[in-house]
MARMAR-781745 format. One record per atom (N, C-alpha, C): residue number from 1; atom name; residue in one letter; x, z, y. Coordinates in Angstrom, 1 decimal. Layout:
N
PT  num  atome  residu      c1      c3      c2
PT  NUM     CA       A       X       Z       Y
...
***
This chain:
98
PT  num  atome  residu      c1      c3      c2
PT    1      N       M    10.3   -20.2   -10.9
PT    1     CA       M    10.6   -18.7   -10.5
PT    1      C       M     9.4   -17.9   -10.9
PT    2      N       D     9.5   -16.7   -11.7
PT    2     CA       D     8.5   -15.8   -11.9
PT    2      C       D     8.3   -15.0   -10.6
PT    3      N       K     7.0   -15.0   -10.1
PT    3     CA       K     6.7   -14.3    -8.9
PT    3      C       K     6.5   -12.7    -9.3
PT    4      N       K     7.1   -11.8    -8.3
PT    4     CA       K     7.0   -10.5    -8.5
PT    4      C       K     5.6   -10.1    -8.0
PT    5      N       K     4.8    -9.4    -8.8
PT    5     CA       K     3.5    -8.9    -8.5
PT    5      C       K     3.7    -7.7    -7.6
PT    6      N       T     2.9    -7.8    -6.4
PT    6     CA       T     3.0    -6.7    -5.4
PT    6      C       T     1.7    -6.3    -5.1
PT    7      N       L     1.5    -5.0    -5.0
PT    7     CA       L     0.1    -4.5    -4.5
PT    7      C       L     0.4    -4.0    -3.1
PT    8      N       L    -0.4    -4.7    -2.3
PT    8     CA       L    -0.3    -4.3    -0.6
PT    8      C       L    -1.5    -3.5    -0.3
PT    9      N       I    -1.2    -2.4     0.3
PT    9     CA       I    -2.4    -1.5     0.7
PT    9      C       I    -2.3    -1.1     2.1
PT   10      N       T    -3.4    -1.5     2.8
PT   10     CA       T    -3.6    -1.1     4.3
PT   10      C       T    -5.0    -1.4     4.6
PT   11      N       D    -5.5    -0.7     5.7
PT   11     CA       D    -6.9    -0.9     6.1
PT   11      C       D    -7.0    -1.7     7.4
PT   12      N       D    -5.8    -2.2     7.8
PT   12     CA       D    -5.8    -2.9     9.0
PT   12      C       D    -5.8    -4.4     8.6
PT   13      N       P    -6.8    -5.2     8.9
PT   13     CA       P    -6.9    -6.6     8.6
PT   13      C       P    -5.7    -7.4     9.2
PT   14      N       D    -5.2    -7.1    10.4
PT   14     CA       D    -4.3    -7.9    10.9
PT   14      C       D    -2.9    -7.7    10.2
PT   15      N       L    -2.5    -6.3     9.9
PT   15     CA       L    -1.3    -6.1     9.2
PT   15      C       L    -1.5    -6.6     7.8
PT   16      N       L    -2.7    -6.6     7.2
PT   16     CA       L    -2.9    -7.1     5.8
PT   16      C       L    -2.6    -8.5     5.8
PT   17      N       F    -3.0    -9.4     6.7
PT   17     CA       F    -2.7   -10.8     7.0
PT   17      C       F    -1.2   -11.0     7.0
PT   18      N       A    -0.6   -10.2     8.0
PT   18     CA       A     0.8   -10.4     8.3
PT   18      C       A     1.8   -10.1     7.1
PT   19      N       Y     1.5    -9.0     6.5
PT   19     CA       Y     2.3    -8.6     5.4
PT   19      C       Y     2.1    -9.5     4.1
PT   20      N       E     0.8    -9.9     4.0
PT   20     CA       E     0.6   -10.8     2.8
PT   20      C       E     1.2   -12.1     2.9
PT   21      N       T     1.2   -12.6     4.1
PT   21     CA       T     1.8   -13.9     4.4
PT   21      C       T     3.2   -13.9     4.3
PT   22      N       M     3.8   -12.8     4.9
PT   22     CA       M     5.4   -12.7     4.7
PT   22      C       M     5.7   -12.6     3.3
PT   23      N       L     5.1   -11.8     2.5
PT   23     CA       L     5.5   -11.6     1.2
PT   23      C       L     5.3   -12.8     0.3
PT   24      N       S     4.1   -13.4     0.5
PT   24     CA       S     3.8   -14.6    -0.3
PT   24      C       S     4.8   -15.7     0.1
PT   25      N       C     5.2   -15.9     1.3
PT   25     CA       C     6.2   -16.9     1.7
PT   25      C       C     7.6   -16.6     1.0
PT   26      N       R     7.9   -15.4     0.6
PT   26     CA       R     9.1   -15.0     0.0
PT   26      C       R     9.0   -14.9    -1.4
PT   27      N       G     8.0   -15.5    -2.0
PT   27     CA       G     7.8   -15.6    -3.4
PT   27      C       G     7.1   -14.5    -4.2
PT   28      N       Y     6.5   -13.7    -3.5
PT   28     CA       Y     5.8   -12.5    -4.1
PT   28      C       Y     4.3   -12.9    -4.4
PT   29      N       A     3.7   -12.5    -5.5
PT   29     CA       A     2.3   -12.7    -5.8
PT   29      C       A     1.7   -11.4    -5.2
PT   30      N       V     0.8   -11.5    -4.4
PT   30     CA       V     0.3   -10.3    -3.6
PT   30      C       V    -1.3   -10.1    -3.9
PT   31      N       S    -1.5    -8.9    -4.3
PT   31     CA       S    -2.8    -8.4    -4.4
PT   31      C       S    -3.1    -7.4    -3.3
PT   32      N       T    -4.3    -7.1    -2.8
PT   32     CA       T    -4.5    -6.3    -1.7
PT   32      C       T    -5.5    -5.3    -2.1
PT   33      N       A    -5.4    -4.1    -1.5
PT   33     CA       A    -6.4    -2.9    -1.5
PT   33      C       A    -6.6    -2.4    -0.2
PT   34      N       Q    -7.8    -2.0     0.1
PT   34     CA       Q    -8.1    -1.4     1.4
PT   34      C       Q    -8.8    -0.1     1.3
PT   35      N       S    -8.9     0.4     0.1
PT   35     CA       S    -9.6     1.7    -0.2
PT   35      C       S    -9.0     2.4    -1.5
PT   36      N       A    -9.3     3.6    -1.7
PT   36     CA       A    -8.7     4.3    -2.8
PT   36      C       A    -9.3     3.7    -4.2
PT   37      N       S   -10.7     3.4    -4.1
PT   37     CA       S   -11.3     2.7    -5.3
PT   37      C       S   -10.6     1.5    -5.7
PT   38      N       E   -10.3     0.6    -4.6
PT   38     CA       E    -9.6    -0.7    -4.7
PT   38      C       E    -8.3    -0.5    -5.3
PT   39      N       I    -7.5     0.5    -4.9
PT   39     CA       I    -6.2     0.7    -5.4
PT   39      C       I    -6.2     0.9    -6.9
PT   40      N       E    -7.1     1.8    -7.4
PT   40     CA       E    -7.2     2.2    -8.8
PT   40      C       E    -7.7     0.9    -9.6
PT   41      N       K    -8.6     0.2    -9.0
PT   41     CA       K    -9.2    -1.0    -9.6
PT   41      C       K    -8.0    -2.0    -9.8
PT   42      N       Q    -7.4    -2.3    -8.9
PT   42     CA       Q    -6.1    -3.2    -8.9
PT   42      C       Q    -5.1    -2.8    -9.9
PT   43      N       L    -4.8    -1.5   -10.0
PT   43     CA       L    -3.9    -1.0   -10.9
PT   43      C       L    -4.2    -1.2   -12.3
PT   44      N       K    -5.5    -1.1   -12.5
PT   44     CA       K    -6.0    -1.3   -14.0
PT   44      C       K    -6.1    -2.7   -14.3
PT   45      N       L    -6.3    -3.6   -13.3
PT   45     CA       L    -6.6    -5.1   -13.6
PT   45      C       L    -5.2    -5.8   -13.9
PT   46      N       S    -4.1    -5.3   -13.3
PT   46     CA       S    -2.8    -6.1   -13.4
PT   46      C       S    -1.7    -5.1   -13.4
PT   47      N       S    -0.5    -5.7   -13.8
PT   47     CA       S     0.7    -5.0   -13.9
PT   47      C       S     1.6    -5.5   -12.6
PT   48      N       Y     1.8    -4.4   -11.7
PT   48     CA       Y     2.6    -4.6   -10.6
PT   48      C       Y     4.1    -4.2   -10.7
PT   49      N       K     5.0    -4.8   -10.0
PT   49     CA       K     6.4    -4.4    -9.9
PT   49      C       K     6.6    -3.5    -8.8
PT   50      N       I     5.8    -3.5    -7.8
PT   50     CA       I     5.9    -2.6    -6.6
PT   50      C       I     4.7    -2.5    -5.8
PT   51      N       A     4.5    -1.4    -5.1
PT   51     CA       A     3.3    -1.2    -4.2
PT   51      C       A     3.9    -0.9    -2.9
PT   52      N       V     3.2    -1.6    -1.8
PT   52     CA       V     3.7    -1.4    -0.4
PT   52      C       V     2.6    -0.8     0.2
PT   53      N       I     2.7     0.3     1.0
PT   53     CA       I     1.6     1.0     1.6
PT   53      C       I     1.9     1.1     3.1
PT   54      N       D     1.0     0.8     3.9
PT   54     CA       D     0.9     1.0     5.3
PT   54      C       D     0.6     2.5     5.6
PT   55      N       I     1.5     3.3     6.0
PT   55     CA       I     1.3     4.8     6.1
PT   55      C       I     0.5     5.2     7.3
PT   56      N       T     0.1     4.3     8.2
PT   56     CA       T    -0.7     4.6     9.4
PT   56      C       T    -2.3     4.2     9.0
PT   57      N       T    -2.6     4.2     7.8
PT   57     CA       T    -4.0     3.9     7.5
PT   57      C       T    -4.9     5.0     8.0
PT   58      N       E    -6.1     4.5     8.6
PT   58     CA       E    -7.0     5.4     9.2
PT   58      C       E    -8.3     5.4     8.4
PT   59      N       N    -8.2     5.0     7.1
PT   59     CA       N    -9.5     4.8     6.3
PT   59      C       N    -9.7     6.2     5.7
PT   60      N       A   -10.9     6.1     4.8
PT   60     CA       A   -11.2     7.5     4.3
PT   60      C       A   -10.1     8.0     3.3
PT   61      N       Y    -9.0     7.4     3.1
PT   61     CA       Y    -8.0     7.9     2.3
PT   61      C       Y    -6.7     8.0     3.2
PT   62      N       S    -5.8     8.9     2.8
PT   62     CA       S    -4.5     8.9     3.5
PT   62      C       S    -3.5     8.2     2.7
PT   63      N       W    -2.3     8.0     3.2
PT   63     CA       W    -1.2     7.3     2.4
PT   63      C       W    -0.8     8.3     1.4
PT   64      N       H    -0.9     9.6     1.6
PT   64     CA       H    -0.6    10.5     0.5
PT   64      C       H    -1.5    10.3    -0.7
PT   65      N       E    -2.8    10.2    -0.4
PT   65     CA       E    -3.7    10.0    -1.4
PT   65      C       E    -3.5     8.7    -2.2
PT   66      N       A    -3.2     7.7    -1.4
PT   66     CA       A    -2.8     6.3    -2.0
PT   66      C       A    -1.7     6.4    -3.0
PT   67      N       T    -0.6     7.1    -2.5
PT   67     CA       T     0.6     7.2    -3.4
PT   67      C       T     0.2     8.1    -4.6
PT   68      N       D    -0.5     9.1    -4.4
PT   68     CA       D    -1.0    10.0    -5.5
PT   68      C       D    -1.7     9.1    -6.6
PT   69      N       S    -2.7     8.2    -6.0
PT   69     CA       S    -3.5     7.4    -7.0
PT   69      C       S    -2.6     6.5    -7.8
PT   70      N       I    -1.6     5.8    -7.1
PT   70     CA       I    -0.7     4.9    -7.8
PT   70      C       I     0.0     5.7    -8.9
PT   71      N       K     0.6     6.9    -8.5
PT   71     CA       K     1.5     7.6    -9.4
PT   71      C       K     0.7     8.2   -10.6
PT   72      N       R    -0.6     8.3   -10.3
PT   72     CA       R    -1.4     9.0   -11.4
PT   72      C       R    -1.8     7.9   -12.5
PT   73      N       V    -2.0     6.6   -11.9
PT   73     CA       V    -2.4     5.6   -12.8
PT   73      C       V    -1.1     4.8   -13.4
PT   74      N       K    -0.2     4.5   -12.6
PT   74     CA       K     1.0     3.8   -13.0
PT   74      C       K     2.3     4.5   -12.4
PT   75      N       P     2.7     5.6   -12.9
PT   75     CA       P     3.8     6.3   -12.4
PT   75      C       P     5.1     5.6   -12.3
PT   76      N       E     5.2     4.5   -13.1
PT   76     CA       E     6.5     3.7   -13.1
PT   76      C       E     6.7     2.8   -11.9
PT   77      N       I     5.6     2.6   -11.1
PT   77     CA       I     5.6     1.6   -10.0
PT   77      C       I     6.3     2.2    -8.8
PT   78      N       P     7.3     1.6    -8.3
PT   78     CA       P     8.0     2.1    -7.1
PT   78      C       P     7.0     1.9    -5.9
PT   79      N       V     7.1     2.7    -4.9
PT   79     CA       V     6.2     2.7    -3.7
PT   79      C       V     7.1     2.6    -2.4
PT   80      N       I     6.8     1.6    -1.7
PT   80     CA       I     7.5     1.5    -0.4
PT   80      C       I     6.5     1.7     0.7
PT   81      N       S     6.8     2.7     1.6
PT   81     CA       S     5.8     3.0     2.8
PT   81      C       S     6.4     2.3     4.1
PT   82      N       L     5.4     1.8     4.7
PT   82     CA       L     5.8     1.0     5.9
PT   82      C       L     5.0     1.6     7.1
PT   83      N       T     5.4     1.5     8.3
PT   83     CA       T     4.6     1.9     9.5
PT   83      C       T     5.2     1.1    10.6
PT   84      N       L     4.3     1.0    11.6
PT   84     CA       L     4.6     0.3    12.9
PT   84      C       L     4.5     1.3    14.1
PT   85      N       V     4.2     2.5    13.8
PT   85     CA       V     4.2     3.5    15.0
PT   85      C       V     5.5     3.9    15.4
PT   86      N       D     5.6     4.2    16.7
PT   86     CA       D     6.9     4.6    17.3
PT   86      C       D     7.2     6.2    17.2
PT   87      N       N     6.3     6.8    16.7
PT   87     CA       N     6.5     8.4    16.6
PT   87      C       N     6.0     8.9    15.3
PT   88      N       I     6.7     8.5    14.2
PT   88     CA       I     6.3     8.9    12.8
PT   88      C       I     6.0    10.5    12.6
PT   89      N       S     7.0    11.1    13.2
PT   89     CA       S     6.9    12.6    12.9
PT   89      C       S     5.5    13.2    13.5
PT   90      N       A     5.0    12.6    14.5
PT   90     CA       A     3.8    13.2    15.0
PT   90      C       A     2.7    12.8    14.1
PT   91      N       D     2.6    11.6    13.6
PT   91     CA       D     1.5    11.2    12.6
PT   91      C       D     1.7    11.9    11.2
PT   92      N       I     2.8    12.2    10.8
PT   92     CA       I     3.0    13.0     9.6
PT   92      C       I     2.5    14.4     9.6
PT   93      N       S     2.8    15.0    10.9
PT   93     CA       S     2.2    16.4    11.2
PT   93      C       S     0.8    16.4    11.2
PT   94      N       E     0.1    15.5    11.8
PT   94     CA       E    -1.3    15.3    11.8
PT   94      C       E    -1.8    15.1    10.5
PT   95      N       D    -1.3    14.4     9.6
PT   95     CA       D    -1.7    14.2     8.3
PT   95      C       D    -1.6    15.5     7.5
PT   96      N       N    -0.5    16.3     7.7
PT   96     CA       N    -0.3    17.6     7.0
PT   96      C       N    -1.3    18.5     7.3
PT   97      N       Q    -1.9    18.5     8.5
PT   97     CA       Q    -2.9    19.4     9.0
PT   97      C       Q    -4.2    19.2     8.5
PT   98      N       N    -4.5    17.9     8.0
PT   98     CA       N    -5.8    17.5     7.5
PT   98      C       N    -5.9    17.9     6.1
***
């Protein structure tokens, strides 16, 4: 079986471990990035079928910037956004104010 290459983006080490384990167990080849520079580096190093972003990232970049980086370097890659917060609209409003 040809593994689907997936780029996983989050700054939370616990989520990174959980998502990477879950995807790997389901046959995905997972690479990870925890910063904007890592995202662009990974995109240049390999060809991915999909990118998965934790939108609750609190790093020096926002999930908007992560998505923009992906679409600038590899616009053909679909992006899935994940969250574990219970009030997403509050988080999006805070992001838009920054």
